[in-house]
C-alpha positions in Angstrom: 0.0 0.0 0.0 1.1 3.5 -0.7 -0.2 5.1 2.5 -0.3 3.8 6.0 -3.2 4.7 8.3 -3.7 2.9 11.6 -7.1 1.4 11.0 -7.8 1.6 14.8 -11.5 1.3 15.6 -12.1 5.1 15.8 -10.9 6.1 12.3 -12.6 6.5 8.9 -15.9 7.9 7.3 -18.2 9.1 4.3 -21.8 10.9 3.4 -24.4 14.2 2.2 -24.8 17.8 1.2 -27.5 18.9 3.7 -25.8 19.9 7.0 -27.8 20.4 10.2 -25.5 20.2 13.3 -24.9 17.0 15.4 -27.2 14.1 15.5 -27.2 13.7 19.3 -29.6 13.8 22.2 -27.2 16.0 23.9 -25.2 17.9 21.3 -23.1 19.7 23.8 -20.9 22.6 22.9 -21.1 23.9 19.3 -17.9 22.9 17.4 -15.7 25.7 16.0 -16.1 26.6 12.3 -13.0 24.5 11.4 -14.7 21.4 13.0 -18.1 21.3 11.3 -19.6 19.2 8.6 -18.7 19.9 5.0 -21.2 20.2 2.2 -18.4 19.5 -0.4 -14.8 18.5 -0.4 -12.4 21.5 -0.4 -10.0 21.9 -3.2 -6.2 21.6 -2.6 -4.0 21.8 -5.7 -1.9 18.8 -6.7 1.2 21.0 -6.7 1.2 23.9 -4.2 4.2 26.3 -4.5 3.4 27.6 -1.0 4.2 24.2 0.4 7.7 24.4 -0.8 10.7 25.9 1.0 12.4 28.5 -1.3 15.4 28.6 1.0 16.1 24.9 0.7 18.2 23.3 -2.0 16.6 20.5 -4.0 20.1 18.9 -4.3 20.8 19.0 -0.6 17.4 18.0 0.9 14.7 17.5 -1.7 12.1 16.7 0.9 12.5 20.0 2.6 12.7 21.8 -0.7 9.3 20.3 -1.8 7.6 20.1 1.7 9.3 22.6 3.9 6.5 25.2 3.6 3.9 22.6 4.2 5.6 21.4 7.3 6.0 24.9 8.7 2.4 25.8 8.2 0.7 22.5 9.1 1.4 21.7 12.8 0.0 18.4 14.0 -3.6 18.9 15.3 -4.0 18.1 19.0 -6.1 15.0 18.3 -3.6 13.5 15.8 -0.4 11.5 16.2 0.8 12.8 12.8 -0.4 15.2 10.1 0.2 14.8 6.4 -1.3 15.5 3.0 -2.9 12.1 3.1 -4.1 12.8 6.6 -5.6 16.1 5.7 -7.5 14.6 2.8 -8.7 11.9 5.1 -10.0 14.4 7.6 -11.7 16.5 4.8 -13.4 13.2 3.7 -14.5 12.7 7.3 -16.0 16.1 7.6 -17.8 15.6 4.3 -19.1 12.2 5.4 -20.1 13.8 8.7 -22.4 16.1 6.7 -23.9 13.2 4.8 -24.4 11.1 8.0 -25.8 14.0 10.0 -28.4 14.7 7.2 -29.3 11.0 7.0 -29.7 10.7 10.7 -32.3 13.4 10.6 -34.2 12.8 7.4 -37.2 10.7 6.4 -37.8 8.8 3.2 -34.5 7.0 3.4 -33.4 3.9 1.6 -32.7 0.8 3.7 -28.9 1.5 3.6 -29.4 5.2 4.4 -31.5 4.2 7.4 -28.8 1.9 8.7 -25.9 4.3 8.4 -27.9 7.3 9.5 -29.3 5.5 12.6 -25.9 4.0 13.5 -24.4 7.5 13.4 -27.3 8.9 15.5 -26.8 6.1 18.1 -23.1 6.8 18.3 -23.5 10.5 18.6 -25.9 10.1 21.6 -23.2 10.5 24.2 -25.7 11.1 27.0 -27.1 7.6 26.4 -23.6 6.1 26.5 -23.0 7.8 29.9 -26.3 6.5 31.3 -25.5 3.0 30.3 -21.9 2.9 31.5 -20.6 -0.7 31.2 -24.1 -2.2 31.2 -24.0 -3.1 27.4 -21.1 -5.4 28.1 -22.7 -7.1 31.1 -24.3 -10.1 29.2 -21.0 -11.0 27.6 -19.1 -10.7 30.9 -21.8 -12.9 32.5 -21.2 -15.6 29.9 -17.4 -15.4 30.7 -18.1 -15.6 34.4 -20.4 -18.6 33.9 -17.6 -20.8 32.6 -17.2 -23.7 35.0 -14.9 -25.9 33.0 -12.2 -25.4 30.4 -14.3 -27.8 28.1 -16.8 -25.0 27.8 -14.2 -22.6 26.5 -14.3 -23.5 22.7 -18.0 -22.7 22.4 -17.6 -19.4 24.2 -14.6 -18.4 22.1 -16.8 -18.9 19.0 -19.2 -16.4 20.4 -16.4 -14.0 21.3 -14.8 -14.2 17.9 -18.1 -13.7 16.1 -19.2 -10.8 18.2 -15.9 -8.9 18.2 -14.2 -9.9 14.9 -11.2 -9.3 17.1 -7.9 -11.2 17.2 -7.6 -10.5 20.9 -9.1 -13.7 22.1 -6.3 -16.3 22.1 -6.2 -16.8 18.3 -7.9 -15.8 15.1 -10.1 -17.9 12.8 -11.6 -17.0 9.5 -11.4 -17.6 5.7 -8.7 -17.0 3.1 -7.8 -17.8 -0.4 -6.0 -21.1 -0.7 -2.4 -20.4 -1.4 -2.2 -23.6 -3.4 -5.5 -23.0 -5.3 -6.4 -19.3 -5.6 -9.8 -20.1 -7.1 -11.1 -21.5 -3.7 -11.6 -20.2 -0.2 -10.5 -22.3 2.8 -10.6 -22.0 6.6 -7.7 -20.2 8.3 -6.4 -20.3 11.8 -3.8 -17.7 12.8 -1.9 -16.3 15.8 -3.6 -13.7 17.9 -4.4 -12.9 21.5 -2.3 -9.8 22.1 -3.3 -6.4 23.4 -0.1 -4.4 22.5 0.5 -3.5 18.8 3.3 -6.0 18.1 4.8 -9.2 19.5 8.1 -7.4 19.9 6.5 -5.1 22.5 6.5 -8.2 24.8 9.9 -9.6 23.9 12.3 -6.6 23.6 14.5 -6.1 26.6 15.5 -2.4 26.2 14.4 0.1 28.9 11.7 1.7 26.7 10.1 -1.7 26.1 10.3 -2.6 29.8 8.6 0.7 30.7 5.9 0.2 28.1 5.0 -3.2 29.5 4.6 -1.6 33.0 2.4 1.1 31.6 0.3 -1.4 29.7 -0.2 -3.5 32.9 -1.3 -0.4 34.7 -3.8 0.4 31.8 -5.2 -3.1 32.0 -5.6 -2.7 35.7 -7.4 0.6 35.4 -9.8 -0.9 32.8 -10.6 -3.8 35.1 -11.3 -1.4 37.9 -13.9 0.2 35.6 -15.4 -3.3 35.3 -15.8 -3.5 39.1 -12.5 -5.1 40.3 -11.0 -3.8 43.5 -7.7 -2.0 42.8 -5.6 -4.7 44.4 -7.4 -7.5 42.5 -7.2 -5.5 39.3 -3.4 -5.1 39.7 -3.0 -8.9 40.2 -5.3 -9.7 37.3 -3.4 -7.2 35.0 -0.2 -9.1 35.8 -1.9 -12.3 34.8 -3.0 -10.8 31.5 0.5 -9.6 30.7 2.0 -13.0 31.6 -0.4 -14.9 29.3 -0.1 -12.5 26.4 3.7 -12.7 26.7 3.6 -16.4 26.3 1.5 -16.0 23.1 3.8 -13.2 21.8 6.9 -15.3 22.2 5.3 -18.1 20.1 4.3 -15.7 17.4 6.3 -14.8 14.2 7.8 -11.4 13.9 6.4 -9.0 11.3 9.5 -9.5 9.2 9.1 -13.3 9.2 5.4 -12.9 8.2 6.5 -11.1 5.0 7.4 -14.6 3.7 4.1 -16.2 2.6 5.7 -19.7 2.7 6.0 -19.3 6.5 2.3 -18.7 6.7 1.1 -21.7 4.6 0.6 -25.0 6.5 -2.4 -26.7 5.0 -3.5 -29.5 7.2 -6.4 -31.7 8.0 -8.8 -31.1 10.9 -7.5 -34.3 12.5 -3.9 -32.9 12.4 -5.1 -29.6 14.0 -6.8 -31.6 16.7 -3.5 -33.5 17.3 -1.7 -30.2 17.5 -4.0 -28.9 20.2 -5.4 -31.8 22.2 -6.4 -29.4 25.0 -8.8 -27.5 22.7 -11.9 -29.3 21.4 -12.5 -27.9 17.9 -15.9 -29.7 17.5 -18.0 -27.4 19.7 -16.0 -24.3 18.4 -16.7 -25.1 14.8 -20.3 -26.1 15.5 -20.9 -22.8 17.2 -19.5 -21.0 14.2 -21.8 -23.0 11.9 -18.9 -25.0 10.3 -19.2 -28.5 11.6 -17.9 -30.1 8.4 -14.6 -28.3 8.1 -12.0 -30.9 7.1 -9.0 -28.9 5.7 -7.6 -25.5 6.8 -4.5 -23.4 6.8 -2.7 -23.0 10.1 -0.6 -20.0 9.6 1.7 -20.5 12.6 1.7 -24.1 13.8 4.2 -23.4 16.6 1.9 -20.8 18.0 -0.9 -23.4 18.3 1.5 -25.8 20.1 2.2 -23.1 22.7 -1.5 -22.2 22.9 -2.3 -25.8 23.8 0.2 -25.8 26.6 -1.1 -22.5 27.9 -4.6 -23.9 28.0 -3.4 -27.0 29.8 -1.5 -25.3 32.6 -3.4 -22.0 33.1 -6.1 -22.1 35.8 -9.6 -21.4 34.6 -9.9 -18.3 36.7 -6.9 -16.8 35.0 -8.3 -17.6 31.5 -11.5 -15.8 32.5 -9.6 -12.8 33.7 -7.8 -12.7 30.3 -11.2 -12.9 28.4 -12.8 -10.2 30.6 -9.9 -7.8 29.8 -10.2 -8.4 26.0 -14.0 -8.1 26.1 -13.5 -4.7 27.7 -10.7 -3.7 25.3 -13.0 -4.5 22.3 -16.1 -2.7 23.8 -14.4 0.5 25.1 -15.3 2.6 22.1 -19.0 1.8 22.6 -19.2 2.4 26.3 -19.1 5.4 28.6 -16.5 8.1 28.5 -14.5 6.6 31.3 -13.7 3.5 29.1 -13.1 5.6 26.0 -10.7 7.9 27.9 -8.8 5.1 29.4 -8.3 3.4 26.1 -7.3 6.8 24.5 -4.8 7.5 27.4 -2.8 4.4 26.7 -3.2 3.6 23.0 -3.2 7.1 21.6 -1.7 9.5 24.2 1.0 7.3 25.6 1.8 5.1 22.6 1.4 7.7 19.8 1.8 11.0 21.6 -1.7 12.4 20.8 -2.6 15.1 23.3 -6.3 15.2 22.9 -9.1 12.7 22.2 -10.7 13.0 18.8 -14.1 14.8 18.8 -17.0 12.3 19.0 -18.2 13.0 15.4 -14.8 11.8 14.0 -15.1 8.6 16.1 -18.6 8.0 15.0 -17.9 8.6 11.3 -15.1 6.1 11.6 -17.3 3.5 13.2 -19.9 3.7 10.5 -17.2 3.3 7.9 -15.7 0.3 9.8 -19.0 -1.5 10.2 -21.1 -0.4 7.2 -18.4 0.8 4.8 -19.9 -0.1 1.5 -23.3 1.4 2.3 -21.5 4.6 3.2 -19.3 4.2 0.1 -22.3 4.4 -2.2 -23.2 7.8 -0.8 -19.6 9.1 -1.1 -19.1 7.9 -4.7 -22.4 9.4 -5.8 -21.2 12.8 -4.7 -17.5 12.7 -5.6 -16.4 10.3 -8.3 -17.6 10.5 -11.9 -16.9 8.6 -15.1 -14.3 11.0 -16.3 -12.1 10.5 -13.3 -12.5 6.7 -13.7 -11.6 6.9 -17.4 -8.6 9.2 -16.8 -7.2 6.9 -14.0 -7.7 3.8 -16.1 -5.9 5.4 -19.0 -2.9 6.4 -16.8 -2.8 2.9 -15.3 -2.6 1.3 -18.8 0.2 3.7 -19.8 2.2 2.7 -16.7 1.5 -1.0 -17.3 2.9 -0.5 -20.8 6.1 1.0 -19.3 6.3 -2.0 -16.9 6.0 -4.3 -19.9 8.9 -2.5 -21.7 11.0 -2.6 -18.5 10.5 -6.3 -18.0 11.3 -7.0 -21.6 14.5 -5.0 -21.4 15.9 -6.3 -18.1 19.4 -7.6 -18.4 19.3 -9.6 -15.2 16.1 -11.6 -15.8 16.1 -14.7 -18.0 13.7 -15.1 -20.9 11.9 -18.0 -19.2 11.0 -15.8 -16.2 10.3 -12.8 -18.4 7.6 -14.8 -20.3 5.8 -15.7 -17.1 6.2 -12.2 -15.7 4.5 -10.7 -18.8 1.7 -13.2 -18.4 1.2 -12.1 -14.9 1.4 -8.4 -15.9 -1.3 -9.0 -18.5 -3.4 -10.7 -15.9 -3.4 -7.8 -13.5 -7.0 -6.5 -12.9 -7.4 -2.8 -12.5 -10.1 -1.8 -10.0 -10.8 1.9 -10.0 -13.1 3.9 -7.8 -15.5 1.4 -6.3 -16.9 -2.1 -6.5 -19.0 -3.2 -9.4 -21.4 -4.7 -7.0 -22.2 -3.2 -3.6 -22.5 -5.3 -0.4 -26.0 -6.2 0.8 -26.5 -5.2 4.4 -30.1 -6.3 4.5 -29.4 -8.8 7.3 -27.9 -6.2 9.6 -30.4 -4.7 12.2 -29.4 -1.2 13.2 -31.3 0.5 16.0 -31.2 4.2 16.8 -30.7 3.7 20.5 -28.3 0.8 20.7 -24.7 1.6 19.8 -23.1 -1.4 21.4 -25.8 -3.8 19.9 -25.3 -2.2 16.5 -21.6 -2.8 16.6 -22.0 -6.4 17.7 -24.7 -7.2 15.1 -22.7 -5.5 12.3 -19.6 -7.4 13.4 -21.5 -10.7 13.5 -22.8 -10.0 10.1 -19.3 -9.6 8.7 -18.0 -12.6 10.6 -20.7 -14.8 9.1 -20.1 -13.3 5.7 -16.4 -14.2 5.9 -17.0 -17.7 7.2 -19.6 -18.4 4.6 -16.9 -18.1 2.0 -15.1 -21.3 3.2 -15.3 -24.0 0.5 -16.7 -21.5 -2.1 -15.1 -20.0 -5.3 -13.2 -16.8 -4.8 -15.1 -13.6 -5.5 -12.6 -11.6 -7.6 -14.8 -8.5 -7.6 -14.5 -7.9 -3.9 -12.6 -5.0 -2.4 -10.6 -5.1 0.8 -11.1 -1.4 1.6 -14.0 1.1 1.1 -14.4 3.6 -1.7 -13.9 6.5 0.9 -10.5 5.2 2.1 -7.5 7.3 1.2 -5.2 4.5 0.2 -4.5 2.0 -2.5 -3.3 -1.6 -2.6 -2.2 -4.6 -4.6 -3.6 -8.1 -3.7 -1.1 -10.8 -4.7 -3.7 -13.6 -4.8 -6.4 -11.7 -6.7 -3.6 -10.2 -8.8 -5.3 -6.8 -8.8 -4.5 -3.2 -8.1 -7.2 -1.2 -6.3 -7.7 2.6 -6.3 -10.6 3.8 -4.2 -12.4 7.0 -5.2 -11.0 8.8 -2.2 -7.4 8.4 -3.2 -8.3 9.9 -6.7 -9.3 13.3 -5.3 -7.2 16.5 -5.2 -4.5 16.9 -4.3 -3.5 13.3 -5.0 -5.1 13.3 -8.4 -5.9 16.8 -9.7 -7.6 17.2 -13.1 -6.8 20.9 -13.0 -3.1 20.1 -13.0 -0.7 19.2 -15.9 0.2 15.6 -16.6 3.7 16.1 -15.0 2.1 16.6 -11.6 -0.5 13.8 -11.9 2.0 11.3 -13.2 4.3 12.2 -10.4 1.7 11.6 -7.7 -1.0 9.3 -8.9 1.2 7.7 -11.5 3.8 7.0 -8.8 1.1 5.3 -6.8 -0.1 3.2 -9.7 3.5 2.1 -10.4 4.1 1.4 -6.7 1.2 -1.0 -6.5 2.0 -2.6 -9.8 5.6 -3.4 -8.8 4.2 -5.2 -5.7 3.2 -8.0 -8.1 6.9 -8.6 -8.6 8.5 -7.7 -5.3 10.0 -10.1 -2.7 6.5 -11.1 -1.6 4.3 -10.7 -4.7 6.7 -12.5 -7.0 6.1 -15.7 -5.1 2.5 -15.8 -6.5 1.9 -16.6 -10.1 -0.5 -14.9 -12.5 -3.4 -17.0 -11.1 -2.6 -16.1 -7.5 -1.1 -19.4 -6.5 1.9 -19.6 -4.2 4.6 -21.3 -6.3 8.2 -20.9 -7.5 8.1 -19.5 -11.1 11.3 -17.5 -11.1 14.5 -19.3 -11.9 17.0 -19.6 -9.0 19.4 -17.3 -10.8 16.8 -14.7 -11.4 15.7 -14.8 -7.8 19.3 -14.4 -6.7 19.8 -11.4 -9.0 16.6 -9.8 -7.7 17.7 -10.3 -4.1 21.1 -8.7 -4.8 19.3 -5.6 -6.2 16.9 -5.2 -3.3 19.8 -5.7 -0.8 21.1 -2.3 -2.1 17.8 -0.8 -1.0 17.9 -2.6 2.4 21.4 -1.4 3.1 20.5 2.2 2.1 17.4 2.5 4.3 19.0 0.7 7.3 21.2 3.8 7.6 18.2 6.2 8.0 17.4 7.2 11.5 13.7 7.5 12.4 13.9 9.1 15.9 16.4 9.1 18.8 18.5 5.9 18.4 15.8 4.1 16.3 16.7 3.3 12.6 14.4 2.1 9.9 13.9 -1.7 10.1 14.6 -2.0 6.4 14.0 -5.8 6.3 10.4 -4.9 7.3 10.1 -1.9 4.9 12.0 -3.3 1.9 8.8 -4.2 0.0 7.4 -0.7 0.2 10.8 1.0 -0.3 11.4 -1.0 -3.5 7.8 -0.3 -4.7 8.3 3.4 -4.1 11.4 3.5 -6.2 10.0 1.2 -8.9 6.7 3.1 -9.0 8.5 6.5 -9.5 10.7 5.0 -12.3 7.6 3.6 -14.1 5.6 6.8 -13.7 8.5 8.9 -15.1 8.9 6.5 -18.1 5.1 6.6 -18.8 4.9 10.3 -18.5 7.8 10.9 -20.9 6.2 8.4 -23.3 2.9 10.3 -23.1 4.3 13.8 -23.1 7.2 13.4 -25.4 9.6 16.3 -24.7 7.6 18.8 -22.7 8.8 22.3 -22.4 7.9 25.6 -20.7 8.0 26.6 -17.0 5.1 26.9 -14.6 5.6 28.6 -11.2 9.4 28.7 -12.0 9.6 24.9 -12.4 10.3 23.0 -15.6 8.0 20.0 -16.4 10.7 17.6 -15.1 10.9 19.5 -11.9 7.1 19.6 -11.6 7.1 15.8 -12.0 9.4 15.3 -9.0 7.8 18.0 -6.8 4.4 16.6 -7.7 5.5 13.2 -6.5 7.1 14.6 -3.3 4.2 16.6 -2.1 2.0 13.6 -1.4 4.5 12.7 1.3 4.6 16.0 3.2 4.0 15.2 6.9 4.8 16.0 10.5 4.9 13.1 13.0 5.2 13.0 16.8 8.3 11.2 18.2 6.1 8.6 19.9 4.3 7.9 16.5 7.7 7.6 14.7 8.9 5.1 17.4 5.7 3.0 17.1 5.7 3.0 13.4 9.4 2.0 13.2 8.3 -1.2 15.1 5.1 -2.0 13.2 4.8 -0.1 9.9 6.2 -1.6 6.7 6.4 2.0 5.3 9.4 4.3 5.8 8.7 7.9 7.0 7.8 10.4 4.3 11.2 12.1 4.3 12.9 8.9 3.2 10.1 7.9 0.8 11.2 11.0 -1.1 14.9 11.5 -0.5 15.5 7.8 -0.6 14.2 7.6 -4.1 15.6 10.7 -5.8 19.2 9.8 -4.9 18.7 6.7 -7.0 17.3 8.5 -10.1 19.7 10.1 -12.6 16.7 11.9 -14.1 16.3 13.8 -10.8 19.9 14.9 -10.9 19.6 16.1 -14.4 16.3 17.9 -13.7 17.8 20.0 -10.9 21.4 20.1 -12.2 22.8 18.6 -9.0 26.6 18.2 -8.7 28.0 14.7 -8.2 29.1 15.5 -4.6 25.7 16.8 -3.4 23.6 14.8 -0.9 20.8 14.0 -3.3 23.2 12.3 -5.7 24.4 8.7 -5.1 27.5 7.4 -6.8 26.1 3.9 -7.1 22.3 4.2 -7.3 20.0 1.3 -6.4 17.8 0.1 -9.3 15.5 -2.9 -9.5 13.2 -2.0 -12.3 
């Protein structure tokens, strides 16, 4: 993916022109003018000269040259961990969706989908109701946990917990996936899970920062358990139990770097083999409760994890398992409960971990929830107001031009054999281009949404999605499905579907600007298209063939040549410091770093092929310079130190500065465009080049 937004429960959104204040029984204080619903998306140009720093040298620090003005004039809002061009567009979308949802929450004569998203939003905005209810909505689930009298009852209860929360926080995760060996079919999948902290390394690292973080997490768990009714001393003891159990699960889990290798995540076994792997867990009542009694084959992503899970279930007292389940139930439910739960969750996961000073206003959290739970219903409203056929046609045309450049690059590669090239071109020709929104919208008819039941709405919407995913098992793959909503400011490549996906939201100004010249749009959107396309051939994507099957189709010599070239990128990015003593984990980011570089190379080739030899300056910039500045300005950002530290641990993307400077040092075309001398920082004597 080009962008990286933490899809934490309280983020996202989309909806209508009529704007009438907040849909709340207790609207509270009127928000400032900058924090009100939008009737239309504001326009920001694709290349903004005021975002540049005229005092900076492009050849010394191109990122500051292109983004210095933006960084100076866009401080991080108090409810954000970072602020960026992508983040601003995301917030503009949220405010626009707020207007749509607010209008639908108040109007009559709505369609079925409009009723669902409008009433969900109204229920969420009713903060007074949430305060009156406190933790009461969670009481029935806590009672079921408390009623456990024997570990043999645990599997059936876990099926309920997994279905109601869709959350990997309850010991493990279970769902559906494409079969790595037969990409035409869906199979059952069991994976690692059970953690509360963002990454398994948060439990295993031994530095002072990690030790302190675990202590702070234990205190957060204890405070949450006090909100559930535990006495402080009991809550402290129970929090220590939670941390101990999660640490055992974390130590058994693969690192994020290891999970980049799909072969480490593919262990297709029989149900009987799974039962032998976990004799302490009876899969029959679990699968029956999920409505899957006949599952015979599944993929166990991390078999070692399940061996450790079995031992944990054997030697952990039932009372401690119940404590663990109570914590994760509260962790899931916090956004739907009273302010005390919300604030406690915010204090740890946003303020402490990410450095955010202030909780997001409720409207943002509610727009995000509607998007998370009923995203395609909301997407229809967004698309109807923002994305027309001309935008779709223009993006598709650019995509095909960049695919042609990729074809020419593959054909001309001097390090790839003809045998691999033939199969690579077959894969390239098989890539499906999905632009804007799905051809068929999701049917939410089975989801019951009530205007006065926020927690119940969340549970019913999550159960609907859980059932939808589980119903895929044993069925043909639906290649028309999207993984993100039309209102999401992001793009992605799916290696098993072999498709690139560009939602309508990522094709809005300033990311794609129809008022701008081709140099700017090829630099920005073209770079994104090329980025996603190269993922089909990177260290992960190249392990899947044109049909999406996991198999070796490169010759060993070609794979070795590819690995030598990406090692150049790994070594380059490993030298970049993120914050304090923390450097980029380039073995985690290499896929995105190589895609950034390859995407910009392809976009430049496609632009020059389309534009010929463009001439004439605009805003004091030549067309070549506008191409590179147009690319760089998508990455303008400011980040809090805490956010940088967290992302260095968990994010496969490098910080924006290096997603710009790390590329241009490898492009002779940049050096020529800005007449850089050989000894200047933005020039590399031995550039990295993969494509």
